[in-house]
PDB file of N, H, CA, C and O in Angstrom:
ATOM      1  N   MET A   1       0.833  -1.190   0.000  1.00  0.00           N
ATOM      2  CA  MET A   1       0.000   0.000   0.000  1.00  0.00           C
ATOM      3  C   MET A   1       0.869   1.242   0.000  1.00  0.00           C
ATOM      4  O   MET A   1       1.344   1.678   1.049  1.00  0.00           O
ATOM      5  N   ARG A   2       1.073   1.802  -1.162  1.00  0.00           N
ATOM      6  H   ARG A   2       0.687   1.448  -2.014  1.00  0.00           H
ATOM      7  CA  ARG A   2       1.890   3.007  -1.271  1.00  0.00           C
ATOM      8  C   ARG A   2       1.038   4.267  -1.242  1.00  0.00           C
ATOM      9  O   ARG A   2       1.565   5.368  -1.402  1.00  0.00           O
ATOM     10  N   LEU A   3      -0.247   4.131  -1.044  1.00  0.00           N
ATOM     11  H   LEU A   3      -0.676   3.237  -0.914  1.00  0.00           H
ATOM     12  CA  LEU A   3      -1.144   5.282  -1.083  1.00  0.00           C
ATOM     13  C   LEU A   3      -0.872   6.243   0.071  1.00  0.00           C
ATOM     14  O   LEU A   3      -0.814   7.455  -0.136  1.00  0.00           O
ATOM     15  N   PHE A   4      -0.706   5.719   1.270  1.00  0.00           N
ATOM     16  H   PHE A   4      -0.753   4.734   1.438  1.00  0.00           H
ATOM     17  CA  PHE A   4      -0.553   6.589   2.426  1.00  0.00           C
ATOM     18  C   PHE A   4       0.728   7.413   2.404  1.00  0.00           C
ATOM     19  O   PHE A   4       0.656   8.605   2.704  1.00  0.00           O
ATOM     20  N   PRO A   5       1.890   6.867   2.073  1.00  0.00           N
ATOM     21  CA  PRO A   5       3.076   7.729   1.976  1.00  0.00           C
ATOM     22  C   PRO A   5       2.927   8.792   0.891  1.00  0.00           C
ATOM     23  O   PRO A   5       3.364   9.929   1.071  1.00  0.00           O
ATOM     24  N   THR A   6       2.321   8.432  -0.218  1.00  0.00           N
ATOM     25  H   THR A   6       1.966   7.508  -0.365  1.00  0.00           H
ATOM     26  CA  THR A   6       2.111   9.408  -1.294  1.00  0.00           C
ATOM     27  C   THR A   6       1.141  10.491  -0.851  1.00  0.00           C
ATOM     28  O   THR A   6       1.360  11.672  -1.121  1.00  0.00           O
ATOM     29  N   LEU A   7       0.077  10.097  -0.176  1.00  0.00           N
ATOM     30  H   LEU A   7      -0.101   9.138   0.043  1.00  0.00           H
ATOM     31  CA  LEU A   7      -0.907  11.059   0.313  1.00  0.00           C
ATOM     32  C   LEU A   7      -0.293  11.975   1.364  1.00  0.00           C
ATOM     33  O   LEU A   7      -0.539  13.181   1.352  1.00  0.00           O
ATOM     34  N   ASN A   8       0.498  11.422   2.266  1.00  0.00           N
ATOM     35  H   ASN A   8       0.698  10.442   2.276  1.00  0.00           H
ATOM     36  CA  ASN A   8       1.160  12.238   3.289  1.00  0.00           C
ATOM     37  C   ASN A   8       2.124  13.237   2.660  1.00  0.00           C
ATOM     38  O   ASN A   8       2.196  14.388   3.092  1.00  0.00           O
ATOM     39  N   ARG A   9       2.862  12.805   1.647  1.00  0.00           N
ATOM     40  H   ARG A   9       2.804  11.870   1.297  1.00  0.00           H
ATOM     41  CA  ARG A   9       3.785  13.704   0.955  1.00  0.00           C
ATOM     42  C   ARG A   9       3.014  14.833   0.263  1.00  0.00           C
ATOM     43  O   ARG A   9       3.434  15.990   0.288  1.00  0.00           O
ATOM     44  N   PHE A  10       1.896  14.483  -0.346  1.00  0.00           N
ATOM     45  H   PHE A  10       1.555  13.544  -0.366  1.00  0.00           H
ATOM     46  CA  PHE A  10       1.079  15.489  -1.025  1.00  0.00           C
ATOM     47  C   PHE A  10       0.524  16.506  -0.035  1.00  0.00           C
ATOM     48  O   PHE A  10       0.545  17.706  -0.306  1.00  0.00           O
ATOM     49  N   LEU A  11       0.034  16.046   1.097  1.00  0.00           N
ATOM     50  H   LEU A  11       0.017  15.071   1.317  1.00  0.00           H
ATOM     51  CA  LEU A  11      -0.532  16.953   2.093  1.00  0.00           C
ATOM     52  C   LEU A  11       0.529  17.821   2.758  1.00  0.00           C
ATOM     53  O   LEU A  11       0.225  18.931   3.193  1.00  0.00           O
ATOM     54  N   ALA A  12       1.755  17.345   2.845  1.00  0.00           N
ATOM     55  H   ALA A  12       2.002  16.443   2.491  1.00  0.00           H
ATOM     56  CA  ALA A  12       2.834  18.111   3.467  1.00  0.00           C
ATOM     57  C   ALA A  12       3.490  19.090   2.503  1.00  0.00           C
ATOM     58  O   ALA A  12       4.230  19.973   2.936  1.00  0.00           O
ATOM     59  N   ASP A  13       3.237  18.953   1.220  1.00  0.00           N
ATOM     60  H   ASP A  13       2.635  18.236   0.868  1.00  0.00           H
ATOM     61  CA  ASP A  13       3.871  19.813   0.211  1.00  0.00           C
ATOM     62  C   ASP A  13       3.256  21.211   0.259  1.00  0.00           C
ATOM     63  O   ASP A  13       2.044  21.358   0.105  1.00  0.00           O
ATOM     64  N   GLU A  14       4.079  22.232   0.469  1.00  0.00           N
ATOM     65  H   GLU A  14       5.064  22.112   0.594  1.00  0.00           H
ATOM     66  CA  GLU A  14       3.613  23.617   0.536  1.00  0.00           C
ATOM     67  C   GLU A  14       4.218  24.473  -0.570  1.00  0.00           C
ATOM     68  O   GLU A  14       4.231  25.699  -0.457  1.00  0.00           O
ATOM     69  N   SER A  15       4.709  23.862  -1.618  1.00  0.00           N
ATOM     70  H   SER A  15       4.698  22.867  -1.710  1.00  0.00           H
ATOM     71  CA  SER A  15       5.417  24.624  -2.650  1.00  0.00           C
ATOM     72  C   SER A  15       4.498  25.551  -3.434  1.00  0.00           C
ATOM     73  O   SER A  15       4.960  26.579  -3.928  1.00  0.00           O
ATOM     74  N   GLY A  16       3.230  25.231  -3.565  1.00  0.00           N
ATOM     75  H   GLY A  16       2.854  24.396  -3.163  1.00  0.00           H
ATOM     76  CA  GLY A  16       2.322  26.088  -4.321  1.00  0.00           C
ATOM     77  C   GLY A  16       1.578  27.097  -3.470  1.00  0.00           C
ATOM     78  O   GLY A  16       0.822  27.911  -3.999  1.00  0.00           O
ATOM     79  N   ALA A  17       1.779  27.060  -2.155  1.00  0.00           N
ATOM     80  H   ALA A  17       2.394  26.398  -1.725  1.00  0.00           H
ATOM     81  CA  ALA A  17       1.028  27.934  -1.260  1.00  0.00           C
ATOM     82  C   ALA A  17       1.344  29.407  -1.505  1.00  0.00           C
ATOM     83  O   ALA A  17       0.438  30.240  -1.466  1.00  0.00           O
ATOM     84  N   THR A  18       2.590  29.740  -1.754  1.00  0.00           N
ATOM     85  H   THR A  18       3.325  29.063  -1.785  1.00  0.00           H
ATOM     86  CA  THR A  18       2.966  31.138  -1.965  1.00  0.00           C
ATOM     87  C   THR A  18       2.323  31.691  -3.224  1.00  0.00           C
ATOM     88  O   THR A  18       1.843  32.824  -3.224  1.00  0.00           O
ATOM     89  N   ALA A  19       2.307  30.921  -4.280  1.00  0.00           N
ATOM     90  H   ALA A  19       2.697  30.001  -4.280  1.00  0.00           H
ATOM     91  CA  ALA A  19       1.690  31.380  -5.525  1.00  0.00           C
ATOM     92  C   ALA A  19       0.198  31.608  -5.332  1.00  0.00           C
ATOM     93  O   ALA A  19      -0.358  32.571  -5.859  1.00  0.00           O
ATOM     94  N   ILE A  20      -0.444  30.733  -4.585  1.00  0.00           N
ATOM     95  H   ILE A  20       0.008  29.951  -4.157  1.00  0.00           H
ATOM     96  CA  ILE A  20      -1.875  30.896  -4.321  1.00  0.00           C
ATOM     97  C   ILE A  20      -2.116  32.142  -3.481  1.00  0.00           C
ATOM     98  O   ILE A  20      -3.072  32.877  -3.726  1.00  0.00           O
ATOM     99  N   GLU A  21      -1.262  32.386  -2.496  1.00  0.00           N
ATOM    100  H   GLU A  21      -0.486  31.789  -2.297  1.00  0.00           H
ATOM    101  CA  GLU A  21      -1.408  33.578  -1.661  1.00  0.00           C
ATOM    102  C   GLU A  21      -1.249  34.848  -2.489  1.00  0.00           C
ATOM    103  O   GLU A  21      -2.025  35.790  -2.331  1.00  0.00           O
ATOM    104  N   TYR A  22      -0.254  34.884  -3.368  1.00  0.00           N
ATOM    105  H   TYR A  22       0.377  34.119  -3.497  1.00  0.00           H
ATOM    106  CA  TYR A  22      -0.081  36.053  -4.227  1.00  0.00           C
ATOM    107  C   TYR A  22      -1.278  36.226  -5.152  1.00  0.00           C
ATOM    108  O   TYR A  22      -1.694  37.354  -5.416  1.00  0.00           O
ATOM    109  N   GLY A  23      -1.827  35.143  -5.638  1.00  0.00           N
ATOM    110  H   GLY A  23      -1.489  34.227  -5.423  1.00  0.00           H
ATOM    111  CA  GLY A  23      -3.017  35.217  -6.481  1.00  0.00           C
ATOM    112  C   GLY A  23      -4.205  35.787  -5.730  1.00  0.00           C
ATOM    113  O   GLY A  23      -4.952  36.602  -6.271  1.00  0.00           O
ATOM    114  N   LEU A  24      -4.384  35.364  -4.485  1.00  0.00           N
ATOM    115  H   LEU A  24      -3.777  34.701  -4.046  1.00  0.00           H
ATOM    116  CA  LEU A  24      -5.482  35.888  -3.674  1.00  0.00           C
ATOM    117  C   LEU A  24      -5.288  37.371  -3.364  1.00  0.00           C
ATOM    118  O   LEU A  24      -6.250  38.138  -3.386  1.00  0.00           O
ATOM    119  N   ILE A  25      -4.061  37.776  -3.078  1.00  0.00           N
ATOM    120  H   ILE A  25      -3.280  37.153  -3.061  1.00  0.00           H
ATOM    121  CA  ILE A  25      -3.784  39.192  -2.820  1.00  0.00           C
ATOM    122  C   ILE A  25      -4.063  40.014  -4.074  1.00  0.00           C
ATOM    123  O   ILE A  25      -4.661  41.087  -3.991  1.00  0.00           O
ATOM    124  N   GLY A  26      -3.635  39.520  -5.230  1.00  0.00           N
ATOM    125  H   GLY A  26      -3.149  38.649  -5.298  1.00  0.00           H
ATOM    126  CA  GLY A  26      -3.905  40.219  -6.490  1.00  0.00           C
ATOM    127  C   GLY A  26      -5.392  40.349  -6.756  1.00  0.00           C
ATOM    128  O   GLY A  26      -5.854  41.398  -7.205  1.00  0.00           O
ATOM    129  N   ALA A  27      -6.143  39.294  -6.482  1.00  0.00           N
ATOM    130  H   ALA A  27      -5.767  38.442  -6.117  1.00  0.00           H
ATOM    131  CA  ALA A  27      -7.595  39.346  -6.677  1.00  0.00           C
ATOM    132  C   ALA A  27      -8.233  40.351  -5.729  1.00  0.00           C
ATOM    133  O   ALA A  27      -9.152  41.071  -6.120  1.00  0.00           O
ATOM    134  N   LEU A  28      -7.762  40.408  -4.495  1.00  0.00           N
ATOM    135  H   LEU A  28      -7.016  39.823  -4.177  1.00  0.00           H
ATOM    136  CA  LEU A  28      -8.294  41.362  -3.522  1.00  0.00           C
ATOM    137  C   LEU A  28      -8.003  42.797  -3.947  1.00  0.00           C
ATOM    138  O   LEU A  28      -8.867  43.665  -3.823  1.00  0.00           O
ATOM    139  N   VAL A  29      -6.807  43.053  -4.443  1.00  0.00           N
ATOM    140  H   VAL A  29      -6.106  42.347  -4.544  1.00  0.00           H
ATOM    141  CA  VAL A  29      -6.459  44.392  -4.933  1.00  0.00           C
ATOM    142  C   VAL A  29      -7.336  44.760  -6.123  1.00  0.00           C
ATOM    143  O   VAL A  29      -7.793  45.898  -6.224  1.00  0.00           O
ATOM    144  N   ALA A  30      -7.574  43.821  -7.019  1.00  0.00           N
ATOM    145  H   ALA A  30      -7.202  42.896  -6.937  1.00  0.00           H
ATOM    146  CA  ALA A  30      -8.411  44.091  -8.188  1.00  0.00           C
ATOM    147  C   ALA A  30      -9.841  44.414  -7.775  1.00  0.00           C
ATOM    148  O   ALA A  30     -10.434  45.358  -8.297  1.00  0.00           O
ATOM    149  N   VAL A  31     -10.400  43.649  -6.849  1.00  0.00           N
ATOM    150  H   VAL A  31      -9.918  42.882  -6.425  1.00  0.00           H
ATOM    151  CA  VAL A  31     -11.767  43.897  -6.391  1.00  0.00           C
ATOM    152  C   VAL A  31     -11.849  45.249  -5.687  1.00  0.00           C
ATOM    153  O   VAL A  31     -12.807  45.996  -5.891  1.00  0.00           O
ATOM    154  N   GLY A  32     -10.859  45.568  -4.865  1.00  0.00           N
ATOM    155  H   GLY A  32     -10.082  44.961  -4.699  1.00  0.00           H
ATOM    156  CA  GLY A  32     -10.842  46.868  -4.193  1.00  0.00           C
ATOM    157  C   GLY A  32     -10.725  48.021  -5.168  1.00  0.00           C
ATOM    158  O   GLY A  32     -11.371  49.053  -4.990  1.00  0.00           O
ATOM    159  N   SER A  33      -9.906  47.858  -6.199  1.00  0.00           N
ATOM    160  H   SER A  33      -9.381  47.019  -6.343  1.00  0.00           H
ATOM    161  CA  SER A  33      -9.754  48.908  -7.210  1.00  0.00           C
ATOM    162  C   SER A  33     -11.048  49.121  -7.975  1.00  0.00           C
ATOM    163  O   SER A  33     -11.451  50.259  -8.217  1.00  0.00           O
ATOM    164  N   ILE A  34     -11.696  48.038  -8.355  1.00  0.00           N
ATOM    165  H   ILE A  34     -11.369  47.114  -8.158  1.00  0.00           H
ATOM    166  CA  ILE A  34     -12.966  48.153  -9.081  1.00  0.00           C
ATOM    167  C   ILE A  34     -14.023  48.813  -8.209  1.00  0.00           C
ATOM    168  O   ILE A  34     -14.786  49.654  -8.686  1.00  0.00           O
ATOM    169  N   ALA A  35     -14.075  48.441  -6.937  1.00  0.00           N
ATOM    170  H   ALA A  35     -13.456  47.759  -6.550  1.00  0.00           H
ATOM    171  CA  ALA A  35     -15.047  49.047  -6.028  1.00  0.00           C
ATOM    172  C   ALA A  35     -14.783  50.541  -5.861  1.00  0.00           C
ATOM    173  O   ALA A  35     -15.722  51.337  -5.859  1.00  0.00           O
ATOM    174  N   ALA A  36     -13.526  50.926  -5.722  1.00  0.00           N
ATOM    175  H   ALA A  36     -12.763  50.279  -5.724  1.00  0.00           H
ATOM    176  CA  ALA A  36     -13.193  52.344  -5.565  1.00  0.00           C
ATOM    177  C   ALA A  36     -13.511  53.129  -6.826  1.00  0.00           C
ATOM    178  O   ALA A  36     -14.036  54.240  -6.752  1.00  0.00           O
ATOM    179  N   MET A  37     -13.197  52.560  -7.983  1.00  0.00           N
ATOM    180  H   MET A  37     -12.771  51.658  -8.043  1.00  0.00           H
ATOM    181  CA  MET A  37     -13.487  53.259  -9.235  1.00  0.00           C
ATOM    182  C   MET A  37     -14.982  53.399  -9.462  1.00  0.00           C
ATOM    183  O   MET A  37     -15.440  54.402 -10.008  1.00  0.00           O
ATOM    184  N   THR A  38     -15.740  52.402  -9.047  1.00  0.00           N
ATOM    185  H   THR A  38     -15.368  51.587  -8.603  1.00  0.00           H
ATOM    186  CA  THR A  38     -17.191  52.481  -9.177  1.00  0.00           C
ATOM    187  C   THR A  38     -17.751  53.547  -8.240  1.00  0.00           C
ATOM    188  O   THR A  38     -18.627  54.319  -8.629  1.00  0.00           O
ATOM    189  N   ALA A  39     -17.250  53.589  -7.010  1.00  0.00           N
ATOM    190  H   ALA A  39     -16.539  52.962  -6.694  1.00  0.00           H
ATOM    191  CA  ALA A  39     -17.762  54.534  -6.022  1.00  0.00           C
ATOM    192  C   ALA A  39     -17.385  55.974  -6.352  1.00  0.00           C
ATOM    193  O   ALA A  39     -18.203  56.882  -6.201  1.00  0.00           O
ATOM    194  N   PHE A  40     -16.156  56.185  -6.801  1.00  0.00           N
ATOM    195  H   PHE A  40     -15.492  55.447  -6.924  1.00  0.00           H
ATOM    196  CA  PHE A  40     -15.672  57.535  -7.035  1.00  0.00           C
ATOM    197  C   PHE A  40     -15.606  57.900  -8.508  1.00  0.00           C
ATOM    198  O   PHE A  40     -15.100  58.969  -8.851  1.00  0.00           O
ATOM    199  N   GLY A  41     -16.096  57.053  -9.375  1.00  0.00           N
ATOM    200  H   GLY A  41     -16.507  56.185  -9.097  1.00  0.00           H
ATOM    201  CA  GLY A  41     -15.968  57.259 -10.817  1.00  0.00           C
ATOM    202  C   GLY A  41     -16.628  58.527 -11.312  1.00  0.00           C
ATOM    203  O   GLY A  41     -16.055  59.239 -12.138  1.00  0.00           O
ATOM    204  N   GLY A  42     -17.822  58.825 -10.824  1.00  0.00           N
ATOM    205  H   GLY A  42     -18.287  58.247 -10.153  1.00  0.00           H
ATOM    206  CA  GLY A  42     -18.525  60.021 -11.274  1.00  0.00           C
ATOM    207  C   GLY A  42     -17.790  61.293 -10.893  1.00  0.00           C
ATOM    208  O   GLY A  42     -17.665  62.207 -11.708  1.00  0.00           O
ATOM    209  N   GLY A  43     -17.307  61.358  -9.670  1.00  0.00           N
ATOM    210  H   GLY A  43     -17.409  60.615  -9.008  1.00  0.00           H
ATOM    211  CA  GLY A  43     -16.567  62.533  -9.222  1.00  0.00           C
ATOM    212  C   GLY A  43     -15.268  62.715  -9.981  1.00  0.00           C
ATOM    213  O   GLY A  43     -14.906  63.836 -10.338  1.00  0.00           O
ATOM    214  N   LEU A  44     -14.570  61.629 -10.227  1.00  0.00           N
ATOM    215  H   LEU A  44     -14.864  60.719  -9.937  1.00  0.00           H
ATOM    216  CA  LEU A  44     -13.321  61.721 -10.986  1.00  0.00           C
ATOM    217  C   LEU A  44     -13.581  62.142 -12.422  1.00  0.00           C
ATOM    218  O   LEU A  44     -12.816  62.918 -12.996  1.00  0.00           O
ATOM    219  N   SER A  45     -14.649  61.636 -12.997  1.00  0.00           N
ATOM    220  H   SER A  45     -15.270  61.006 -12.531  1.00  0.00           H
ATOM    221  CA  SER A  45     -14.992  62.013 -14.368  1.00  0.00           C
ATOM    222  C   SER A  45     -15.278  63.506 -14.446  1.00  0.00           C
ATOM    223  O   SER A  45     -14.823  64.180 -15.371  1.00  0.00           O
ATOM    224  N   ASN A  46     -16.026  64.021 -13.485  1.00  0.00           N
ATOM    225  H   ASN A  46     -16.395  63.473 -12.734  1.00  0.00           H
ATOM    226  CA  ASN A  46     -16.318  65.458 -13.462  1.00  0.00           C
ATOM    227  C   ASN A  46     -15.048  66.276 -13.283  1.00  0.00           C
ATOM    228  O   ASN A  46     -14.884  67.314 -13.924  1.00  0.00           O
ATOM    229  N   LEU A  47     -14.152  65.824 -12.424  1.00  0.00           N
ATOM    230  H   LEU A  47     -14.284  64.980 -11.902  1.00  0.00           H
ATOM    231  CA  LEU A  47     -12.896  66.532 -12.196  1.00  0.00           C
ATOM    232  C   LEU A  47     -12.056  66.575 -13.464  1.00  0.00           C
ATOM    233  O   LEU A  47     -11.542  67.632 -13.832  1.00  0.00           O
ATOM    234  N   PHE A  48     -11.912  65.432 -14.138  1.00  0.00           N
ATOM    235  H   PHE A  48     -12.329  64.574 -13.839  1.00  0.00           H
ATOM    236  CA  PHE A  48     -11.116  65.393 -15.366  1.00  0.00           C
ATOM    237  C   PHE A  48     -11.747  66.240 -16.468  1.00  0.00           C
ATOM    238  O   PHE A  48     -11.035  66.883 -17.239  1.00  0.00           O
ATOM    239  N   ASN A  49     -13.068  66.243 -16.546  1.00  0.00           N
ATOM    240  H   ASN A  49     -13.646  65.721 -15.920  1.00  0.00           H
ATOM    241  CA  ASN A  49     -13.734  67.083 -17.544  1.00  0.00           C
ATOM    242  C   ASN A  49     -13.502  68.565 -17.262  1.00  0.00           C
ATOM    243  O   ASN A  49     -13.294  69.345 -18.192  1.00  0.00           O
ATOM    244  N   ALA A  50     -13.535  68.959 -15.993  1.00  0.00           N
ATOM    245  H   ALA A  50     -13.704  68.325 -15.238  1.00  0.00           H
ATOM    246  CA  ALA A  50     -13.285  70.353 -15.640  1.00  0.00           C
ATOM    247  C   ALA A  50     -11.851  70.750 -15.982  1.00  0.00           C
ATOM    248  O   ALA A  50     -11.615  71.837 -16.510  1.00  0.00           O
ATOM    249  N   VAL A  51     -10.904  69.880 -15.686  1.00  0.00           N
ATOM    250  H   VAL A  51     -11.095  68.997 -15.257  1.00  0.00           H
ATOM    251  CA  VAL A  51      -9.504  70.167 -16.007  1.00  0.00           C
ATOM    252  C   VAL A  51      -9.317  70.260 -17.518  1.00  0.00           C
ATOM    253  O   VAL A  51      -8.611  71.147 -17.999  1.00  0.00           O
ATOM    254  N   ALA A  52      -9.938  69.361 -18.265  1.00  0.00           N
ATOM    255  H   ALA A  52     -10.511  68.641 -17.873  1.00  0.00           H
ATOM    256  CA  ALA A  52      -9.816  69.381 -19.720  1.00  0.00           C
ATOM    257  C   ALA A  52     -10.425  70.654 -20.301  1.00  0.00           C
ATOM    258  O   ALA A  52      -9.883  71.232 -21.243  1.00  0.00           O
ATOM    259  N   THR A  53     -11.543  71.086 -19.743  1.00  0.00           N
ATOM    260  H   THR A  53     -11.983  70.617 -18.977  1.00  0.00           H
ATOM    261  CA  THR A  53     -12.180  72.314 -20.223  1.00  0.00           C
ATOM    262  C   THR A  53     -11.287  73.522 -19.962  1.00  0.00           C
ATOM    263  O   THR A  53     -11.109  74.369 -20.838  1.00  0.00           O
ATOM    264  N   LYS A  54     -10.729  73.599 -18.760  1.00  0.00           N
ATOM    265  H   LYS A  54     -10.873  72.911 -18.049  1.00  0.00           H
ATOM    266  CA  LYS A  54      -9.843  74.729 -18.437  1.00  0.00           C
ATOM    267  C   LYS A  54      -8.571  74.689 -19.276  1.00  0.00           C
ATOM    268  O   LYS A  54      -8.091  75.732 -19.720  1.00  0.00           O
ATOM    269  N   ALA A  55      -8.023  73.502 -19.498  1.00  0.00           N
ATOM    270  H   ALA A  55      -8.413  72.655 -19.138  1.00  0.00           H
ATOM    271  CA  ALA A  55      -6.820  73.386 -20.319  1.00  0.00           C
ATOM    272  C   ALA A  55      -7.125  73.775 -21.760  1.00  0.00           C
ATOM    273  O   ALA A  55      -6.315  74.437 -22.408  1.00  0.00           O
ATOM    274  N   GLY A  56      -8.279  73.371 -22.261  1.00  0.00           N
ATOM    275  H   GLY A  56      -8.937  72.833 -21.734  1.00  0.00           H
ATOM    276  CA  GLY A  56      -8.673  73.749 -23.618  1.00  0.00           C
ATOM    277  C   GLY A  56      -8.864  75.248 -23.735  1.00  0.00           C
ATOM    278  O   GLY A  56      -8.488  75.842 -24.747  1.00  0.00           O
ATOM    279  N   GLY A  57      -9.443  75.872 -22.714  1.00  0.00           N
ATOM    280  H   GLY A  57      -9.747  75.390 -21.893  1.00  0.00           H
ATOM    281  CA  GLY A  57      -9.610  77.319 -22.722  1.00  0.00           C
ATOM    282  C   GLY A  57      -8.279  78.039 -22.667  1.00  0.00           C
ATOM    283  O   GLY A  57      -8.108  79.073 -23.313  1.00  0.00           O
ATOM    284  N   ALA A  58      -7.337  77.511 -21.907  1.00  0.00           N
ATOM    285  H   ALA A  58      -7.476  76.671 -21.382  1.00  0.00           H
ATOM    286  CA  ALA A  58      -6.014  78.121 -21.827  1.00  0.00           C
ATOM    287  C   ALA A  58      -5.294  78.015 -23.165  1.00  0.00           C
ATOM    288  O   ALA A  58      -4.577  78.936 -23.557  1.00  0.00           O
ATOM    289  N   MET A  59      -5.475  76.912 -23.863  1.00  0.00           N
ATOM    290  H   MET A  59      -6.057  76.163 -23.545  1.00  0.00           H
ATOM    291  CA  MET A  59      -4.846  76.747 -25.178  1.00  0.00           C
ATOM    292  C   MET A  59      -5.458  77.711 -26.196  1.00  0.00           C
ATOM    293  O   MET A  59      -4.755  78.242 -27.055  1.00  0.00           O
ATOM    294  N   ASP A  60      -6.776  77.932 -26.094  1.00  0.00           N
ATOM    295  H   ASP A  60      -7.347  77.501 -25.396  1.00  0.00           H
ATOM    296  CA  ASP A  60      -7.437  78.853 -27.022  1.00  0.00           C
ATOM    297  C   ASP A  60      -6.987  80.290 -26.791  1.00  0.00           C
ATOM    298  O   ASP A  60      -6.868  81.067 -27.739  1.00  0.00           O
ATOM    299  N   ASN A  61      -6.739  80.643 -25.538  1.00  0.00           N
ATOM    300  H   ASN A  61      -6.836  80.012 -24.768  1.00  0.00           H
ATOM    301  CA  ASN A  61      -6.353  82.012 -25.198  1.00  0.00           C
ATOM    302  C   ASN A  61      -4.862  82.268 -25.375  1.00  0.00           C
ATOM    303  O   ASN A  61      -4.419  83.409 -25.241  1.00  0.00           O
ATOM    304  N   SER A  62      -4.085  81.244 -25.671  1.00  0.00           N
ATOM    305  H   SER A  62      -4.445  80.317 -25.780  1.00  0.00           H
ATOM    306  CA  SER A  62      -2.641  81.428 -25.758  1.00  0.00           C
ATOM    307  C   SER A  62      -2.211  82.011 -27.100  1.00  0.00           C
ATOM    308  O   SER A  62      -1.075  82.463 -27.246  1.00  0.00           O
ATOM    309  N   GLY A  63      -3.091  82.004 -28.053  1.00  0.00           N
ATOM    310  H   GLY A  63      -4.014  81.637 -27.934  1.00  0.00           H
ATOM    311  CA  GLY A  63      -2.755  82.556 -29.359  1.00  0.00           C
ATOM    312  C   GLY A  63      -1.992  81.587 -30.227  1.00  0.00           C
ATOM    313  O   GLY A  63      -1.509  81.976 -31.291  1.00  0.00           O
ATOM    314  N   GLY A  64      -1.863  80.342 -29.819  1.00  0.00           N
ATOM    315  H   GLY A  64      -2.256  80.025 -28.955  1.00  0.00           H
ATOM    316  CA  GLY A  64      -1.071  79.375 -30.563  1.00  0.00           C
ATOM    317  C   GLY A  64      -1.899  78.476 -31.329  1.00  0.00           C
ATOM    318  O   GLY A  64      -1.383  77.596 -32.017  1.00  0.00           O
TER     319      GLY A  64
END
């Protein structure tokens, strides 16, 4: 019966744990980023539009 030594070796192997942890951290960062962009997206869009409008007006008034 070689099943038990093989099973014990498999259960004791931790070589893939770090990769899984990094994957979970990456997924958490992605979910947090999406949530933040969804929550603050409208305000950021308005801010960027205001900056673009002012920059466009400055370019028009520069004579160039």
